[in-house]
C-alpha positions in Angstrom: -21.2 16.4 4.3 -22.4 12.8 4.8 -25.2 11.9 2.4 -27.9 9.2 2.5 -27.1 7.0 -0.5 -29.8 4.4 0.0 -31.4 3.2 -3.3 -34.8 1.7 -2.5 -35.0 -0.1 -5.8 -31.6 -1.9 -5.4 -32.3 -2.5 -1.7 -35.6 -4.3 -2.4 -33.7 -7.0 -4.3 -31.6 -7.9 -1.3 -32.1 -10.8 1.1 -31.2 -10.5 4.8 -27.5 -11.2 4.3 -27.3 -9.5 0.9 -29.0 -6.5 2.5 -26.4 -6.4 5.2 -23.7 -6.4 2.6 -25.4 -3.6 0.7 -25.7 -1.5 3.9 -22.1 -2.2 4.9 -20.8 -1.2 1.4 -22.8 2.0 1.5 -21.4 3.0 4.9 -17.8 2.1 3.8 -18.1 4.2 0.6 -17.7 7.3 2.7 -14.5 7.2 4.7 -15.8 10.0 7.0 -18.3 7.4 8.2 -16.2 4.2 8.2 -12.4 4.4 8.0 -10.4 1.8 6.2 -10.9 -1.6 8.0 -12.8 0.0 10.8 -16.3 -0.4 12.1 -18.6 -3.4 11.9 -22.2 -4.2 11.1 -24.7 -7.0 11.9 -28.1 -8.5 11.1 -30.1 -11.2 13.0 -32.1 -13.7 11.0 -33.4 -17.2 10.9 -31.2 -19.7 9.1 -30.9 -23.5 8.8 -28.0 -25.2 10.5 -26.1 -28.3 9.3 -29.0 -30.5 10.7 -31.5 -28.5 8.6 -33.1 -27.0 11.7 -34.1 -23.3 11.8 -32.0 -21.3 14.3 -31.6 -17.6 15.0 -28.2 -16.4 14.0 -26.4 -13.1 13.9 -24.4 -12.3 10.8 -21.5 -10.0 11.8 -18.5 -8.6 10.0 -15.5 -10.9 9.9 -12.3 -9.7 11.5 -9.9 -7.9 9.0 -12.6 -7.0 6.4 -13.3 -3.6 5.1 -16.9 -2.4 5.0 -16.5 -0.7 1.6 -15.5 -3.9 -0.3 -16.7 -6.8 1.8 -19.0 -9.5 0.3 -21.2 -12.2 1.8 -18.1 -14.4 2.4 -16.7 -11.8 4.7 -19.5 -12.2 7.3 -19.8 -14.8 10.0 -23.0 -16.4 11.3 -23.2 -17.2 15.0 -26.1 -19.0 16.9 -27.8 -16.5 19.2 -28.9 -19.2 21.7 -25.3 -19.9 22.4 -24.4 -16.2 22.8 -27.2 -14.8 24.9 -26.1 -16.6 28.1 -22.9 -14.6 28.1 -24.9 -11.5 29.0 -25.3 -13.0 32.5 -21.6 -13.3 33.1 -19.8 -10.6 35.1 -16.6 -10.6 33.1 -14.8 -12.6 30.5 -11.2 -12.7 29.3 -10.8 -11.5 25.7 -9.0 -14.7 24.5 -11.7 -16.8 26.2 -14.4 -14.7 24.5 -12.8 -15.3 21.0 -12.5 -19.0 21.7 -16.1 -19.2 22.9 -17.5 -17.4 19.9 -15.6 -19.8 17.5 -17.9 -22.5 18.9 -21.0 -20.5 18.2 -20.4 -20.4 14.4 -22.8 -22.3 12.2 -20.1 -22.9 9.7 -16.4 -23.3 10.7 -15.3 -22.1 7.3 -16.7 -18.6 8.0 -14.0 -16.0 9.0 -13.4 -15.3 12.6 -15.9 -12.8 13.9 -15.2 -9.2 14.8 -13.7 -8.3 18.1 -16.8 -6.3 18.8 -19.2 -9.2 18.1 -20.8 -9.1 21.5 -21.5 -5.4 21.1 -24.0 -6.4 18.4 -25.3 -9.5 20.0 -26.1 -7.9 23.4 -28.3 -5.2 21.8 -31.9 -6.4 21.3 -32.2 -5.1 17.8 -32.2 -6.9 14.5 -29.7 -4.6 12.8 -26.8 -2.8 14.4 -24.1 -0.5 13.0 -20.8 0.4 14.7 -19.0 3.1 12.8 -16.2 5.7 13.3 -17.7 8.9 11.8 -15.4 12.0 11.9 -18.2 14.1 13.3 -19.0 11.7 16.2 -15.4 11.1 17.0 -14.9 14.8 17.1 -17.4 14.9 20.0 -16.0 11.7 21.5 -12.4 13.2 21.5 -13.4 16.6 22.8 -12.7 17.3 26.5 -16.3 18.6 26.8 -17.8 15.9 24.6 -20.6 14.8 27.0 -21.9 18.3 27.2 -21.8 18.7 23.4 -23.6 15.3 23.0 -26.3 16.4 25.4 -26.7 19.7 23.6 -27.2 17.9 20.2 -29.1 14.8 21.2 -30.8 15.6 24.5 -31.8 12.4 26.2 -31.4 10.3 23.1 -27.8 9.2 23.6 -25.8 6.9 25.8 -22.2 8.0 26.7 -19.8 5.1 27.4 -16.4 6.0 28.9 -13.4 4.7 27.0 -12.5 1.1 27.5 -10.8 -1.2 25.0 -13.3 -3.2 22.9 -14.2 -6.6 24.2 -16.7 -8.3 26.6 -16.8 -5.5 29.2 -17.4 -2.7 26.7 -20.1 -4.7 25.0 -21.9 -5.3 28.3 -21.6 -1.6 29.3 -23.2 -0.5 26.0 -26.1 -3.0 26.4 -26.7 -2.0 30.0 -26.6 1.7 29.1 -29.1 1.3 26.3 -31.4 -0.8 28.5 -31.4 1.9 31.2 -32.3 4.7 28.8 -35.7 4.0 27.0 -35.1 7.1 24.8 -31.7 5.9 23.5 -31.2 6.1 19.8 -27.4 6.0 19.7 -24.3 5.2 21.8 -21.2 7.4 21.7 -18.1 5.5 22.7 -15.6 7.9 24.2 -12.5 8.4 22.1 -13.9 5.7 19.8 -17.1 5.8 17.8 -20.8 5.4 17.3 -23.4 2.6 17.7 -26.8 2.8 16.1 -29.6 0.3 15.4 -32.9 -0.4 13.7 -35.6 -3.1 13.0 -34.7 -3.1 9.3 -31.5 -2.6 7.3 -32.9 0.6 5.9 -34.0 1.9 9.3 -30.6 1.2 10.7 -28.8 2.9 7.9 -31.1 5.9 7.9 -30.6 6.3 11.6 -26.8 6.1 11.3 -26.7 8.8 8.6 -29.2 11.1 10.4 -27.3 10.9 13.7 -24.0 11.8 11.9 -25.7 14.7 10.0 -26.9 16.2 13.3 -23.4 16.2 14.6 -22.0 17.6 11.4 -24.5 20.5 11.3 -23.6 21.4 14.9 -19.8 21.2 14.3 -19.9 23.1 11.1 -21.6 26.0 12.8 -18.8 26.1 15.4 -16.1 25.8 12.7 -17.4 28.9 11.0 -16.9 30.9 14.3 -13.5 29.5 15.2 -10.5 29.6 12.8 -9.3 26.1 12.1 -6.2 24.9 14.0 -5.4 28.4 15.2 -5.0 29.8 11.7 -2.1 29.8 9.2 1.5 29.9 10.3 3.2 29.0 7.0 2.4 29.2 3.3 2.7 26.0 1.2 5.3 25.9 -1.5 3.9 26.1 -5.0 3.5 22.8 -6.9 6.7 22.9 -8.9 8.9 23.8 -5.9 7.1 21.2 -3.7 7.9 18.6 -6.4 11.6 19.5 -6.4 11.8 19.3 -2.6 10.0 15.9 -2.6 12.5 14.6 -5.2 15.3 15.6 -2.8 13.7 14.1 0.4 11.6 11.1 -0.5 14.6 8.8 -1.3 16.3 9.9 1.9 13.2 9.2 4.0 12.8 5.8 2.3 16.4 5.0 3.2 16.0 6.1 6.9 12.8 4.1 7.4 14.0 0.9 5.6 16.0 -1.1 8.0 15.6 -4.9 8.0 12.4 -4.4 6.0 12.1 -2.2 2.9 9.3 0.4 3.0 7.5 2.3 0.3 7.0 6.1 0.7 4.0 8.1 -0.7 3.0 11.7 -0.2 -0.2 13.8 0.0 -0.5 17.5 -0.6 -4.3 17.8 -0.6 -5.9 20.9 0.7 -7.0 19.5 4.1 -3.5 18.2 4.7 -1.8 21.5 3.8 -4.3 23.5 5.9 -3.3 21.4 8.9 0.5 21.1 8.5 0.8 24.9 7.8 -1.3 25.9 10.8 -0.3 27.4 14.2 -1.5 24.5 16.2 -0.4 21.5 14.0 2.8 20.7 16.0 1.1 20.5 19.4 -2.1 18.8 18.1 -0.3 16.2 16.1 1.4 14.9 19.3 -1.7 14.5 21.4 -2.4 11.0 20.2 -4.5 8.9 17.8 -8.0 10.1 16.9 -9.4 6.5 17.1 -8.1 3.2 18.5 -8.5 1.6 15.1 -5.8 4.0 13.6 -3.0 2.9 15.9 -1.7 -0.2 14.1 -1.5 1.8 10.9 -0.4 5.2 12.1 1.2 4.6 15.5 0.3 6.9 18.4 1.8 10.1 16.9 3.3 11.2 13.6 6.7 12.7 13.1 6.3 16.5 12.7 9.3 18.1 11.0 9.3 21.6 12.3 10.7 23.4 9.2 10.0 26.8 7.8 9.1 26.2 4.1 11.9 27.5 1.8 12.8 25.8 -1.4 16.4 27.2 -1.0 16.9 25.5 2.3 16.4 21.8 1.4 19.7 21.0 3.1 18.3 22.1 6.5 15.1 20.0 5.8 17.1 16.9 5.1 19.1 17.4 8.3 15.8 17.8 10.3 14.3 14.7 8.7 17.3 12.6 9.5 17.4 13.9 13.1 13.6 13.6 13.5 13.4 10.0 12.3 16.4 9.1 14.5 14.6 10.6 17.6 11.3 9.0 16.6 13.0 5.6 16.6 14.6 6.2 20.0 11.3 7.4 21.5 9.3 4.6 20.1 11.7 2.0 21.4 11.5 3.6 24.9 7.6 3.6 24.6 7.7 0.0 23.7 10.1 -0.9 26.6 7.9 0.9 29.1 4.7 -0.9 28.1 5.6 -4.2 26.6 4.4 -7.6 27.9 6.4 -10.8 27.7 5.2 -11.9 24.3 5.2 -8.5 22.5 7.4 -8.1 19.5 8.2 -4.5 18.5 7.1 -3.3 15.1 9.5 -1.2 13.0 10.2 1.8 15.2 9.8 4.3 12.3 7.0 6.8 11.6 4.1 5.8 9.4 3.1 9.5 9.1 5.5 12.4 8.5 4.1 15.9 8.5 6.1 18.8 6.9 5.0 22.4 6.7 4.8 23.7 3.1 5.1 20.1 1.8 2.2 18.1 3.2 2.1 14.5 4.5 4.4 11.6 3.8 3.4 8.1 4.6 5.4 4.9 4.8 4.3 1.3 4.5 5.4 -2.2 3.6 3.7 -1.7 0.3 1.8 1.0 -1.6 -1.6 0.0 -0.1 -0.3 0.1 3.5 1.1 3.6 3.0 -2.2 4.7 1.5 -4.1 3.2 4.4 -2.0 5.3 6.8 -2.6 8.3 4.6 -6.4 7.7 4.6 -6.5 7.2 8.4 -4.6 10.4 9.1 -7.0 12.3 6.9 -9.6 11.1 9.3 -7.5 12.3 12.3 -7.1 15.7 10.7 -10.9 15.9 10.3 -11.5 14.8 13.9 -9.0 17.3 15.3 -10.6 20.1 13.3 -14.0 19.2 14.8 -12.8 18.6 18.3 -10.9 21.9 18.5 -14.0 23.7 17.2 -15.9 22.3 20.2 -13.3 22.4 22.9 -9.9 20.7 23.3 -8.8 17.6 21.4 -8.0 14.6 23.8 -6.9 11.1 23.0 -5.9 7.8 24.6 -3.0 8.0 27.1 0.2 6.0 26.5 -0.9 2.9 28.3 -4.3 2.8 26.6 -2.7 3.3 23.2 -0.1 0.5 23.7 -2.9 -1.8 24.9 -4.6 -1.4 21.5 -1.5 -1.2 19.3 -0.1 -4.5 20.6 -3.4 -6.2 21.4 -3.3 -9.8 20.0 -6.9 -9.5 18.9 -6.1 -6.4 16.9 -2.9 -7.8 15.5 -4.9 -10.8 14.2 -6.1 -8.6 11.4 -2.6 -8.1 10.2 -2.0 -11.8 10.1 -4.6 -12.1 7.4 -2.5 -10.1 5.0 -0.3 -11.7 2.4 3.0 -13.0 3.9 6.3 -11.2 3.2 8.0 -12.4 0.0 11.4 -12.0 -1.5 10.7 -8.7 -3.2 8.2 -7.3 -0.7 8.6 -3.5 -0.2 10.9 -3.3 -3.3 10.5 -1.1 -6.3 11.5 -2.4 -9.7 12.1 -0.3 -12.8 12.0 -2.3 -16.0 13.0 -0.8 -19.4 11.4 -2.3 -22.5 8.7 -3.5 -20.1 6.0 -4.0 -22.8 8.1 -6.6 -24.7 8.4 -10.3 -24.2 11.4 -10.4 -21.7 10.4 -7.1 -20.0 6.8 -8.1 -19.4 7.8 -11.6 -18.2 10.3 -10.0 -15.8 7.6 -7.7 -14.4 5.1 -10.5 -13.9 7.8 -12.7 -12.3 8.9 -10.1 -9.8 5.4 -9.1 -8.9 4.6 -12.6 -7.8 7.1 -12.2 -5.0 5.8 -8.9 -3.7 7.5 -6.3 -6.0 6.0 -3.1 -7.2 7.0 -2.5 -10.8 7.5 0.5 -13.1 7.0 -0.6 -16.7 8.8 1.8 -18.9 8.7 1.6 -22.7 8.6 3.8 -25.7 5.4 1.9 -26.5 3.2 3.4 -23.7 0.1 1.6 -24.8 1.8 -1.7 -24.5 3.2 -0.8 -21.1 -0.2 0.3 -19.9 -1.7 -3.0 -21.0 0.9 -5.0 -19.0 0.3 -2.7 -15.9 -3.4 -3.1 -16.1 -3.1 -6.9 -16.3 -0.8 -6.9 -13.2 -3.1 -4.5 -11.2 -6.2 -6.6 -12.0 -4.5 -9.6 -10.4 -2.3 -8.1 -7.7 -4.0 -4.9 -6.7 -4.0 -1.1 -7.3 -0.6 0.5 -8.0 1.4 -2.8 -7.9 2.4 -1.6 -11.4 2.5 1.7 -13.2 3.4 2.5 -16.8 5.6 5.3 -18.0 6.6 6.3 -21.5 10.4 6.5 -21.9 12.8 6.6 -24.8 16.1 5.4 -23.3 18.1 7.5 -25.7 16.6 10.7 -24.4 18.2 12.0 -21.2 15.1 14.1 -20.2 12.8 11.1 -20.8 14.9 9.0 -18.5 15.1 11.6 -15.7 11.3 12.2 -16.0 10.6 8.5 -15.7 12.7 8.2 -12.5 11.0 11.3 -11.1 7.6 9.7 -11.6 8.9 6.6 -9.9 10.1 8.5 -6.9 6.9 10.5 -6.6 4.8 7.3 -6.8 6.8 5.0 -4.6 9.6 6.9 -2.9 12.6 5.4 -4.6 14.0 2.4 -6.4 15.6 -1.0 -5.5 16.0 -2.9 -8.8 16.6 -1.8 -12.3 16.2 -4.3 -15.2 18.0 -2.7 -18.1 16.2 -4.5 -20.9 15.2 -2.1 -23.7 16.3 -3.4 -27.0 16.4 -3.6 -30.7 18.3 -5.6 -33.2 19.6 -5.2 -36.8 21.4 -7.5 -39.1 23.4 -6.8 -42.2 26.8 -7.6 -43.8 29.5 -5.5 -42.2 30.2 -3.5 -45.4 26.5 -2.8 -45.8 26.1 -1.5 -42.2 25.1 2.1 -42.4 26.2 4.8 -39.9 22.5 5.3 -39.0 22.1 1.6 -38.2 25.4 1.6 -36.2 24.4 4.7 -34.2 20.9 3.4 -33.5 22.3 0.2 -31.9 24.9 2.2 -29.9 22.3 4.8 -28.8 19.8 2.3 -27.6 21.9 -0.6 -26.3 24.9 1.4 -24.9 23.9 5.0 -24.3 20.4 4.1 -23.3 21.6 1.6 -20.8 24.2 4.1 -19.5 21.5 6.8 -19.0 19.2 4.5 -17.1 21.9 3.0 -15.0 23.4 6.4 -14.1 20.0 7.8 -12.9 19.4 4.6 -10.9 22.9 4.7 -9.4 22.5 8.2 -8.2 19.1 7.4 -6.6 20.4 4.2 -5.0 23.3 6.1 -3.5 20.9 8.7 -2.1 18.8 6.0 -0.4 21.8 4.4 1.3 20.1 1.0 1.2 22.0 -0.5 -1.7 20.4 -1.8 -4.9 20.4 -4.2 -7.8 20.8 -3.8 -11.5 20.3 -6.6 -14.0 21.3 -6.0 -17.6 19.8 -8.1 -20.3 22.7 -8.7 -22.7 22.9 -11.4 -25.4 24.8 -14.4 -26.6 26.2 -11.8 -29.0 27.8 -10.0 -26.1 30.4 -12.9 -26.1 30.0 -14.4 -29.6 30.7 -12.4 -32.7 27.5 -13.1 -34.6 27.7 -13.1 -38.4 26.2 -10.1 -40.1 25.6 -8.4 -36.8 28.5 -6.0 -36.2 26.5 -3.1 -34.8 24.3 -5.3 -32.6 27.2 -7.5 -31.3 29.5 -4.6 -30.6 26.7 -2.7 -28.7 25.9 -5.8 -26.7 29.6 -6.4 -25.9 29.8 -2.8 -24.7 26.7 -3.2 -22.7 28.0 -6.1 -20.5 31.3 -4.3 -20.0 29.4 -1.2 -18.9 27.6 -3.4 -16.4 30.9 -4.7 -15.0 32.3 -1.2 -14.6 29.2 -0.1 -12.7 29.5 -3.2 -10.5 33.1 -2.1 -9.7 31.9 1.4 -8.7 28.8 0.2 -6.9 30.3 -2.3 -4.5 31.1 0.3 -1.7 27.4 1.5 -1.9 25.9 -2.0 -1.8 24.9 -1.8 -5.4 25.2 -5.1 -7.3 25.2 -5.3 -11.1 24.9 -8.5 -13.1 24.0 -9.5 -16.6 21.8 -12.2 -18.2 22.9 -13.4 -21.7 19.9 -14.8 -23.5 19.8 -16.1 -27.1 17.0 -16.5 -29.7 14.1 -15.5 -27.4 11.6 -15.4 -30.2 8.2 -15.8 -28.6 6.6 -12.6 -27.4 9.5 -10.5 -28.5 8.8 -7.3 -30.5 12.3 -7.5 -31.9 11.4 -10.7 -33.8 8.4 -9.0 -35.3 10.8 -6.6 -37.1 13.1 -7.2 -40.0 15.6 -8.8 -37.7 13.8 -12.2 -38.0 14.1 -12.1 -41.8 17.6 -10.8 -41.7 18.8 -13.6 -39.3 17.0 -16.3 -41.3 18.7 -14.9 -44.5 22.2 -15.0 -42.8 21.6 -18.7 -42.1 20.1 -19.5 -45.5 16.7 -20.6 -44.1 13.1 -19.4 -44.2 11.9 -17.1 -41.3 9.4 -19.7 -40.0 12.3 -22.2 -39.7 14.3 -20.0 -37.4 12.9 -21.1 -34.1 13.6 -24.8 -34.9 17.1 -23.8 -36.2 17.9 -22.1 -32.9 16.6 -25.1 -30.9 18.8 -27.6 -32.8 22.0 -25.6 -32.4 21.8 -25.6 -28.6 23.5 -28.5 -26.7 20.4 -28.9 -24.5 18.1 -29.0 -27.6 15.6 -26.5 -26.2 14.0 -23.2 -27.1 14.6 -20.3 -24.7 11.4 -18.4 -23.6 10.9 -15.0 -22.0 10.0 -16.7 -18.7 13.4 -18.4 -18.6 15.1 -15.0 -18.8 12.7 -13.6 -16.2 13.7 -16.4 -13.8 17.3 -15.6 -14.1 16.6 -11.9 -13.6 14.7 -12.7 -10.4 17.6 -14.8 -9.1 20.2 -12.1 -9.8 18.0 -9.4 -8.2 17.2 -11.6 -5.1 18.9 -12.2 -1.8 19.9 -15.6 -3.1 22.7 -13.9 -5.1 23.6 -11.4 -2.4 27.3 -12.1 -2.8 27.4 -12.0 -6.6 28.2 -8.9 -8.7 29.8 -8.3 -12.1 28.6 -11.7 -13.2 27.3 -12.9 -16.6 24.7 -15.8 -16.6 24.0 -17.5 -19.9 20.4 -18.6 -20.6 20.7 -19.8 -24.2 20.2 -23.5 -24.1 23.9 -24.0 -24.3 25.8 -22.4 -27.2 29.5 -23.5 -26.8 30.8 -20.6 -28.8 29.2 -18.2 -26.3 30.5 -19.9 -23.1 31.8 -17.1 -20.9 34.7 -19.2 -19.6 
């Protein structure tokens, strides 16, 4: 149920614009009121223009902002004296409207105003809210919606038939309100709600109260009528569902990743399972979007995989998924061809929402955030369908109406505000030893170009710190930390399982976990020998093997970069165990490269030397042991290493990270089985 969250003490501290921000954030906190990126708010006030003169302006949400998180800089101020004359016009082209409004701004540095700016400007109230509440859209998307609205609100509402947002809709709303002196709200058919007030609090209170009236009415109806026609299937239990997801998520990711890699997430929450397991889910899911704002992120319809849940019949599910995604692509391409205009460019013709009985909902997106937006919006669709079918029949936009929104340039403008695609956009990177110097540098380097990284390390606390730092800068779930001992097969399998369940698959593995030991050969113990072999050979084998299987399953290739050592080539003094393990490591990489070519899996190796700064290895006895073998003090070691290079430089973790990024990128697309030295130039370790 929607609640009134207004805090009078906090609200009293707000100015006009700050009060608008406060109200907007409150509305956006509840996604059943304002879905992600949807809705807009406004406030009219007196401000000074660049000449210092007082003018009446309207502050309105900027295009592409989200009510839950927007700040003062996400609003645009427009001069009302320039806007009011538009009310006298009969019609206005959308592009002309946007261009005109750009000249009404009091500050050209403000963001472009919302598509629905005139909806706010044409209403004679100081504060206006336009939201997409589940309860109101349930009415707006019911075939008997007008009758229901009258039963709930009497003469207090204005019903506006569906029309795409813009000048004409704004004028229809203003005229409808003007003609009804009792009007307290506008219901926009198949779209949303408009409310208003003379103060920010009055506007907010009215929005909440109107929604609560609708909710109370709908809840009474839901109690009478079984949701979605009742249950048809039972969900699989959590453990079986996890096993099925592990089998299908990489396949789905492969099928939806064509020219652009996609991430895949899943949702098995109670509302989702109630819907996908119901009698009516298949038919309802194909009616259309519950709100125009959903279309860019969910497409007109999801893919419903009509499968009877059975953990022992995953093979049939895989076949149905492959067939379903193939047909979805064909149907979407046909839909596009039927409706396209000259300048339209088709989006990826793959489902953004996939519904599977017994399993739940699977979402795809160019990144984790995009997939979660699709997930969030389809939750809203499920809620709306539940309400609409309790009232009557669920109805939606027809094909032409849907296309007109999905490929509307003014709607697509919001997408242009997102970060541009980068080298590793849509790619998932798994880094071992991710808490250390080279590992953490690699994570940070790859994230700068769009990657999502899994930071695995036996030191979970260190991995979590790196993940937190990355998320603070780049956003939620751009990095996750997992505890993994590379020598333990179950640890490795568990870490890859967590990766698949979080992101859907894997593209790049940086095999970097390490240790080092030094001792004269005749003093090298069996335990020390085994430790080096277990971590640097067996550990790299286990990680690479699990990654190889997963990459084969996805059918979209992959990359592995092994972090070797100068000692992979050069037989370092007093380092028999370490040097032997590092030599085995690079040969392992080459054998995997030979096996991976036919699957598009590339494997290359970086050979660093003496990367002291930020390395946990050099905080161990290794530093003292290496210094002793050269007859110098430990604090002289970095200078010793610099002087022995022919370039007279020290090698830093960032230098290795740069080479890792190159070998994992499209710039080295035709390179595999290669070794790249990043050691400042050590002639004895030249590879050729």
